[in-house]
N, C-alpha and C positions, 0 to 999 in steps of 0.2 A: 504494500499498499503506499504511496507517495506522501510526503512528510510533505505539509504544507508551509510555506516560507514566515515567518516572525514577522507582524509588521513592526517598523521603528514607534517608539513611543507617541511622536508627532506627527503621523501617517498623516491626521486629518486634514492638518493644519498644509503639510506637504499634497494632498489633494487639493485644497481649496486654492494654493497659490499656485498651484498647475493649471485650476483652473482661471484663473484670473488671468497669468500670463499668456495664455490662451485667446481670451478675448483682448485684451490690451494689443495683442498681436498682429490680430485677423479684424477688429472690428473699432479702429479707432474711429474713421468717420462715420462710426454709426452709434457713437458714446453721447447720451443725451447731458448735460450738463450735471442734474445731478449724478447721474453712474460716474463721470469722471472726478468728482466731487467725493464721491464715496471711496471709489478708487486711492485718492492721493492722501483721504483723512485714514486710510486702512494700513497705509503704509507707512506713515507715522507713528502710529502702535507698538508699544513695545513687544516682544514675543509675546510672554507670557498670557499677554489682554489680548494679542491677537489667537492663541491656541483658546484664552476661555469664551472669547466671541464664536468662534467658529464651532465648540463644543456645543454651545446654545443653539447655532442655528441647524447642528446636523438632530436637535433634538424636538421631541413634538410641543405645540404652545408656543405661545408669546411670551408668557407672564414666567419667572421663575424667581425663588426664597434663593437666599444667599444660601442658606443651609442645607440645600440639593447640591451645589455647584462645587463641590470640593474633588479633586483630581489629583492624584498624588503626584505626575509629571508637572503641574502648575503651581502648586502652593496656595497660601492664603490668597481670598481672592477679593478681600472689604478694600484693599489699593488699587487692585484691578477692576472693580466695578465702579471705581471713582472715575477711572481713566476713561471706560467706556462712556460713563455719562458725560463727561468733559467732552468729550470727541462726539457727543450725538447720538452712538450708534444704544444706547439704554436711556431710559429716562424712571421716573417713579409711575404709580399706577394711577392712571386718569381716568375720568368720565369713558374716554375714548378705548379704552383698555381694561373697564372692571368685568365686561361680560369673560374676557379669556380668564382674569382673576377670578373668577367663580368656576370656573372648568378646572383649572388647576390644583385648587384650594383640597385640602385633606379634610376630613373630619374633625382631626383633633383641632386645626386653626380654627375652621369654621366653629368649633365649640368657644376658643379662645375669643374670637370676636363677638359673638352672641353674650358673653360673659362681659366683656368691655361695653356690648350695648347697655348693660342691663341698667347702669345706672340714668339713663337718658330716658326711659321706660316710665310708663306711670301704674303699671301694673306689671307683676312676675311674668318674666316667661312661661308659658303655655308649653315647653318640651324638655325633656332630659337629656342627657349626657349619651342616655344610652340607645336613643332614637337613632334609626337611620340616618344616614347623609341626605338622600332628598328631602326626610322630612324635616331635619334640620335645615336643609340650604330654603325650602320656601317657607318657612317660618322667620328666615333670615331677611330674604325678598320680600317681603309682607312689613317689616318694619319701617318706621318712619326715620330713619338716622342717618348721619352723612356718612359712608364706610369709608373712604376717602380718609377720612380722618382718622379714625378707628384702625385703619389699617397700616399706618405709620406708628400705630402707639405697639403694635406686636413685637414680639423679642426679634423675630427675623425680618430683614428688610427684604422687600419687594420690589422685583424690576421687570422693566418690560422692555420688549428688541422693539427696534425706532429703524425708520428707512428702509423698510423692509421693500416697497417700490421699486428703489433704483436697485437692491443687491437682486431683486427676481429679474427685474429686466437684463441683467448681468447673467444671470443663471439662464436665461431665455435666447441670450445670444450665443450661449455656446450648444446648449439642448436641442435650441427651436420649439420647444414646447415650455408651461412654465410648471417648473421643476426644481425643487428644492433638497433634493437628495442625492447625497453624494457618495451612496452605497456602491454605485458602480465602478470607483476608483477602490472601493477596497476590496471588490471581488476580481479584479482585475491583479490586486495586488496579491491576493492570496491564491490564485491561479484560476480561480473559478470560472471567471470571464475573460475569455481569450478577446483579445482585440490587436491589431497590427497584422493581420490576414490579407489587407487589400492593399488600398496603396499608404503612405504615409506623409504627402503632403496632401495640405486641407486648403482650400478654398472659401470663403466665407459666405455662408448665404446670403447675408445683407453688403451692400454695398454702398448706401445712402439711409442717413438718419430716417428721413421721411417715411420708406420702405419698411425699415427694420419697427417703428413706432407704431405702425398703422396694422403689422403683422403681430406685434404684441398687444395691441389692444383687444386684437381678433381672436386670440389664443386667451385670454384673461374674459373674453368675454362667455366663450366655450363655458368655463368655469363657474361663472355668474348665471348663465342658464340652467346649469345642473341644480344651481341653490334653488333658483326661481322658480324650477319645477317642483321643488319638493313644498317651496312656501305657498305655492297657489293650492297644492293639494291642501293644505292645511287652513288657508283664507281664500278659499273662492269665491267670496264676496269683495274681496281688493283685488280683482283681478284685471277690472278695466284700468284703474290708477296704478297698478305696478307693471302692467304690459306699455301704457300707451306713451312713456318718457321714450321709452326703447324705440318708436319709429321716429322720432326728432334724431335720436342719437343714430339709428342704420343712417338716414338721410345726409349727417355729415360726415360718416367714414367715405374715404377717396372710393372709387369703383377699382384702385388699385392700378398697378403698373406691370403686375408680372403674374402670369398663369394662377399660380399658387392662391397669391392673396386676392385674384376672383374668386377662386373655389371656395377659398375659408369665408369672403364676405356672404357669397352666397348661401352656403351650408348655414352659415350664424342666423341670416333670414329667413332659412325654411325653418331653423329650430323654433323662430319668433312665432313663423305664423302656426304651427304646428301648435304651440301653446295655446295661441289665441285661440284658435278653431276648436279645443277640447274645452274653452271655457264659454263659447258659444258667442265669442266676441267674431263675427261670422267679416261685418265690414274690417275690423283692423286685421284679421288673418288676411284680408283680399290684400290687403297694403302692404303687408310684411313681403308675401308670395310675389309681388309685383316688383318688389326691390331686389328678389331674388334673381337668379340667372338659370335656367335652363331645368332641366326635369329632377328631381321631381315635383318642385313646385309647380311647376307648370301645369302636372295635372291636377293638382290641387285647385289650382288658379280656374280651371275648365269645370270641376266638379261643385266648385262652390258658383259659378255663373248658373250652372244648370240649377243647382239649388235654391239658387236667390230667385228663379226664372227667369233669367235675363239670357234666353236663347239665341237672341242676335249676337251679342257682344260672346257667348258659349261655340258658335258656328265658328263664326271669325278666327277667334284663339285657336280651334280645333286647325283651320286650314292653314295657318300661319305655321302649326307643327307640323303637318304633313308637307307643305312645301318646304320646308327647311329644320327639320327635325335635328336635335342635339346629340342625340345618341337614338341606339336602335331602338330599345324599349321605349323612349318617347314616340316613335314613329309607331311603335305597335301600337301603345295604349290610344293614340289618336285617333287611329284607322279602327280599332275596335269599337271606340266611344263613336265614330261619326255615324260608322255604316249603323249600331245599333240606334241612334237618337235620331238620325236625319236622314237616313236610307228613304227611297222610292217609298219603299213597301212598309210604313211605318205600323200596320195590322201586323205584319211577320218578323219581328226584328231577327236579325243573322246572329248567329251563336258568333261569339267572339273568337278570333283564331286560339285563345288557350284551351278553351273549352273542345273547339271542333278536332283538334289536334289530339287531344286526351280521349275524346270519341271515339276518335277515328283507328286509335292505336291497338295495335294486335293484342291478344288476349295471349298468356303462356301461362300455361299450368304449372304450378310447383307445388311442390308437400306444403299441405296446414302448419308442420313442426318447422317451419321457418319463419312462423308468424315473428315479429319483430325483427327478423335478418332478411329483410327483402332480398337485398343484391347477395346475399350469400346463397341464397335459393337460385336465384337466374344463374351466378357464376355455376352452381354444380351443375344446371340443366342443360348449361352451352358445353361445359368440358365433357358431358355425358356425348355430348354430338362429335367432340373431337376437335372442339376450338380452345385455342389458349386464352383465357377470360384474364384481362387484370382489373383489378378496382383502380381504376386512372383520375376519375373525378377530372378536381381543378391544378391539381399537382402536376401530373401529366405535361400539361401545357405549361404551367408557371415554370417546372425545370427545363423545358425548352429553351423557352423566352430566357432564362437564366444563364443558361448555357451557351448561349448563340451569341450573347451579348455581352457577357461577363465582361470582357473588356472595358466596355464603353460605361457598362452600371456602377465596376467596382474599382478599378484598376487604372482608367485614363486621368490627364494631371487635369480635365476639368468635369469629373465625375460630380456627381451632387452628393456627394459623402462630405460632409462637413465638420465631422470630429471622429476621435479613432474609437466610438463604442456606436454609430451608426452601421446600418446592417444593409440597410432599404436606402436608394437613392432617393433624395426628397424630390427632385425635379418629376419621378411616375407618377405620383397621385395627384400632382401641380398640374401634369401635362406638358413638360418641358422638354421632356427626352427628346421626343422625336425632331421636335424644330434644331434642337442643339447637335444631332448625329444624323440628319437627316440623308446624306450622302453614302456615309458609312453602312447604315441601316439598309437603305436599298440595295447598296450592294451586296451587305451578306445575304439577304431576302433571296437576291439568285443564286448566291451560293448553294441554298436548299436543293436546286433542280439537278446540281453538276456531280457526277459521280465520286468525288471524295468530301461529301457531306458526310457521309459517317468518319471518315479519318480525324475531320474537323472538330466533328462531337464527341469522338474518343477521348480527343489529346484535352479538348474541355474537362473532362469527364475524370480523367487521372487527374491532370495538374489540380483541380479545385476539390474533388470531394471530399466530403466531411468539414468544409470551412462554414464556420456557422455563417448564414443569411435568414433574411426575413420576407424571403420570394417563395422558396420551397424547403421540403424536408428530403433529406438525403432515406433512401432507402436499399436495400442489395438486390432488388429485382430493377433498379430503373432503368439500367442499360438495356436491358431485356425488351422493356418498353418502349423507348428513345428511339433504339435503333430501326426497328420493324417499321414506327410510325416515320421514318427519313426514307427507309427503302420502299414503301408500299403507298405511301401518300403518294395521290393520283395528282398528275399536273392541270393546272386550272387555265385560266385565259392567258394570250401572250398579252404583256404588256401595253402593247401599241394598239389591243382592242381583239377580238375576237376570229381573228384570221392573222397568219401571221403572214405580213408581207414584207418586214423586214430581215425577213432569214433570222430573228431572234427566236431562243430557244423560252416555250410556254414555262411560266413558273409554277413554283413546286405547291400545291394546295394549302403549306404550312405556310406562305408565304401571308395571303392574306390575313391570315390569324394573328400571325408575328405581328406583321404591320399594325393590325387594330388594336391592340395590348399596347406598342410603343407611343401609338397615337393618344390614345386614352384607357391609360392602364386599370382605373376604377373600375370603368364599364366593361372592360372585357376580361377582367383577372378572375372571375366566376363566375357559377352557371352552366360549366362543361358536364357534359353528359357523364355518368358513373364509372360503367363499363367500356372497356376495349375489348374487342373480339379480333382473333387473328386467326386466318383458315386460310390455306393455298394462295399466301401473298394479298391475299384481301384482307381490310379492315373497316371493320365495325365499330360506330358509337352509338350504348345504349343507355337511355335517362329512364331508370327503374324507375315505377310507378306502382306501390301496393294497392288494394282495394283502401279506395276512402282520400288517397292524397292528390292533390292538387298538383298543378304546374306552372312555377312562378315564370313573371314576365320575363326576367334575363333568361333561365331556364331555355325558354321558348326562344330568346335572339341569338344565344348560342347555339342551338339546334340550326337554326335559320344559315346564321352564318356559318357552319359547317357543311353545311348541305349545298349552300352556294358556292364554295369553296369545292367541290367534287367531293367531297365525304360522303361515305352511307352514313347518317346520323339519324336517329329515331327514337320514340319511346315505346317502352314497352310494357303494357299492365299486366299484372301478375292476377292470376285466378287462383286459389286456395283449395288445394286437392288433395285426397286420401290415397294413396300406390295402397292396394289391397296385399302388392308381394311384399311390403317393406319389411327388412329384416330388424327385427327388437331383442336386444338384451337388456331384461326386468331385472336390475341388481339392487341388494340388500347390502348395506354393510352394520356391522356393530363395533362400537369404538371407546375409549378409554373415557370420553367425553364428549363435549357439544363442541367443542373448537377445530377448526379442521387446521390449523397453522401450529397449534402447540397439543393438541391430543391426537391419538394416533388408532390405525383401524387396527381391532382382533380378530375381525371375520367376515369373510366375502363371501354372498350368494348370490349365482348369478344365474339366470334361464335365456337360451336362447330361441325365440321366436319368429315364426314367418307363417301369414296366412293362417294363424288361430293355432296352429301347431307346434307341439317344444320340439327343439331340435337336439338339443344340448342342454348341459349343466355345467358351472364351473362353482366350485365349492372348497374352502379351505379355511383353517383356522390361521390366522398369523402372530409371532412372536413381535410384538409392540415395542420392545427392548425398554421396560417400563413394568412397577407394579400395574394391577388392574384395580381400581378404586373398588372397593366392599360393597357399594349399591350399584357398580355394575355387573358385579359379579352374582348380586343378588335377582338383578333383572334380568339378567342373559340366561345365567346358570353358565357362565363361562370362567373357571377358574384361572389363577396363576399356574397352577399346576399343568393344567391343560395346553397352555399355550409356549408350557419352557421349550420344547422342543419341537415348536411347530417352525416355520421355514419364515423368514421376514419377508415384507411386501418386495424387497428390491429382488430377491431370489425369484418372486413369483413374476416380477411385472412384465417380461416379454410375452410369457405364455397369457397371461392377462390381457394385454395389448391385444394379441394376436385374436382370443376370443371377443374381443369387442370389436375388431375391424368391421368398418361397414355396414355397422348397425346405428340404430337407435339408441340413446343412452334411455331409460323407461327407470324410474322409480318414485315410490310413494314420498312424497316432499325430494322432490330430487336436487335442489338447491345443496340438501344436506349430504345426502351420498354424493352426487359429484364434484362438490367442494372438498371431500375426503379423497377422491381417490385423484384427484388435481394435485393436492397436497402432496400426497404419497408418489405418484406417477415424478413432481418436482424434485421430491428427495433424492429421485434417480435421475435427475437431467434431462427426466424426457417430458417433453410437451405434450398437453392431451389436449386434444379439442372436438367435441361430438356434438352433433344435435341432441336435446335434449327435449323428453316431454315428460312430466308430471303428473301423475294420475291423482293428485290431493287436488290440483289446478284444474285438471279436466273433467273431474269427478263433479265438483261445485259447477262446471260448467254445464256440462249435459244431463245432469241429475238434480238440479237444484231443491231447493228447501227440504234438504235431509238435516236432522240436530245436529249430528257429527260428522265429520268427513276422516275422523280416524281410522288407522285400517283395523281395526279390531272391529270397531264399530259397523262400517261397511262391510265384513265380510258377516257378521249379524243378519243386517239388513239385505242381503243380496245368497244369502244362505252359502257364503264361500267356506271350504274348509280351511281350518286356519290350527294345524296342530304345532306346539312348539314356539309359541308368538316370542318374539324377541331371540330369533335364532335366524341367522343369515337368510338361506336357502328357504327356510319356511315361510318367511317374510315375501321373500322375492316370486315363492312360488302362488301364493296367494294374490299378488301383486298383479302377477297375469294376468288371473281372472278379470282383474278390476281393468285391464288392457282391452281385453276381448269386450267389454261391457261398453268402454268408450270410444272402440273403432266402432261398433255397432252402429252406435248413435251417427260420431262422425260423418261414415259413409251414405247418411239418411241425408245431411244438409246439402 
C-alpha cells in the first residue's frame, strides 16, 4: 500500500499563496480595485496573521470565537486578531453578522448570554439550562435586548470575517465559479487528486475587467437564485415583491461579449422565468423568458402565449422558431406544437413525433425476469441472435469525441483549460470550441473516412488511457466499441453536396455527429441510444424503452441525427414474456447470522427446475470457519460438530457455479440468499451475477391478500409438503412448488 506524503505544517497557507500568485500572474487586467487592495493588504500581514486568516477562511461560517482559534503552529491568537482587525480582515459582530453569530453559537455560550440578559428583563426567564439549544435560541430571539452589547461582555471574543466579496472574486478568477474551498490543493499534495496530466501553461479565462465582473455577477446570481427558490417555497405570498426587482437587474446585465456569458445570462433569465411561472406570475415569467436566449425559454414562451389565449403571438413565435431554430430540440418542439395547434385539420390533431415514433417502434419479447433491467434483457436477446452488443449510450460518443480532438481539448496552447485542476475545457459548454479550432476540426473530421483512422484512434487511446477527464470514463472494452464504430460507419454525403462533382471523398457518417458536438456540446453530448449492435460489419443503435417508458425530445433528436447521418438507429419497445422452458435453480441457504458481509453460509440446498420438472439437486453442509451461534443451531438443527469436517465454500465454489450456470436464481426472499452467495463467491475472487426471481415478491403480486407470505405459512395455505423446515434442501424443495404457482399465473398475463 502506497504511503501518502505528509503535508507541511503551513500547507494551507502555501495553497492560498499559490492561488493568489496564479491570479496576480494571469488576471492583472481583471482585478477590481477592491480585489487589488485585498491582495496588497494581505501581503503586508505577518506570516502568523496570514496563517490564522487562511485557517478561518477554510472553515465553515463567518463568525468565530477566539477560544476556537488555537493552532499549535500559529501560537497565541490575541495579537493576531488585533492585527487582522486593524487591516480590515476582521471586525466585531454587528447587526449584519448577527445571524451568522447565532448559527455559530454553542449551547453553553447561549446560556451565558441568557444569564447576562436576565437583569434587563422584567420577569425571570421561562427556560432552563437543560432545555435543548433550539428552545433556548427561540427564547433568546424573542427577548427585547441589545445583543451586541451583551456579546461584548462574554469572556470569549467573537470576530466576523470581512471583505469576503473581494476574496470571492479572486477565488472566482481562479476556479471560474464561486468557490471558497481549497481542498483540491490538499488532495493534490496527498496524491489523491491528479494534476499536470494535460498542458502545463494556462491562459486566463478573462482578459477584460468588464467581462470578468459580468461573469462573476452571473455566477453569484446562480447561488442567490437557489436560495430564492427555497425562500419562495416558505413565503409564496411575497413572490411578486421578491421576483420583480430581478427583472430590472436582468435588464442591466450586458448581453455579453463571449458565447459563455451569453449562455450564462440566458440560463439565469430562464431560471427566473421558471420561478415566476411556478408562482403563477405569468406576465413576469414571460418577461424573463423574453430576456433569455433560445431553447428551452422559447418553448415556455410559446406555451405561455397559448395558455393566455394569445394565439396570434403564439403562431408567429412558432414560425420564427421553425425558420431559425437554435437547436434540434427547439425545432422538434415547434414542429409538433404547430402541427397539433395550427394544422389545417384541427378536429384531428396529429400525433407528436415523439408519440408517433414510440408508437411505431417494433416490440421485442423479453423475459419478465428482466423487469428493472430492460437494457440487460435486450442485450441477452440480441446476443442469443449472434450479435456483439455493448451498452454504449453517451459514453461511446463522448469518448470518440474526446480522443479524436484530445490535443485541441486538453493540450493545445490555446485550449480552454485555465488552471491545473480543470478537466473539461470551458469553451465546450460555452460554444467557443468550434470557432476557435474550426480549420483543425474540419481537417480531422475528413480523417475519419481515411484508412488510417483506426491507427489514429489507437494511438490516442494508448497515449492517454486512464487520464482523468470530465468528458468520458475509461473502461476495458472501450477499444472494442470504438474501432468497429470507425471501421463500419457508413459514408455520408460529400461535403460539396449529394453528388460527387469535385472528386472528393464522401465523409464518414461520424463526421456530422462529432461536428455537432464541437459546435454545440451542451445539446449534442447526451441522449444517444442505449445499445450498440455489431454483426457482419453492420452497426445498429437501439434506444430501449420498457413498457410505460417515454422518449425524451433530446433522445429523439439524437436518433434523427444518427439516421440523417446514415446510421441505423431506432427505438425498440420491450414486451415482457415468460419463457416456459426457462431454466431455474431454486436455492436456499442457512447461515451463521443475517449479515452477508460478515456472517457465513453453513448449508446450501438447490434444486434445478425446467418446465416444472426437477432436473437435479445440489446439497451440502459448509464449514463456516467460525462457531455457529447457539440460536442458529436451535433454529436449523445444524451443530458445530456437523460442519467440523464439511467442505469450505471455496472447496465447492466451482461445482456450485457450474450448477447455477445458465439459470435464473430463485429463492424465498431472494435478496437474502443471493447476497450471501454473492459474498461467498467474492471471497473466492469470483464475480457472481445472475437474473433473480423472488418468490416472496411474486407470491404477493400474483396471490395478493394472504395474511402471511412466510415460507411456512404459504406451504400451509397451498398444502405444500414442508418437512424439516430451516434445512436448506427442504426449504428449496418447497420453494419449487411456489415457483410453479407463480409461473402458472405469470403465463396467463
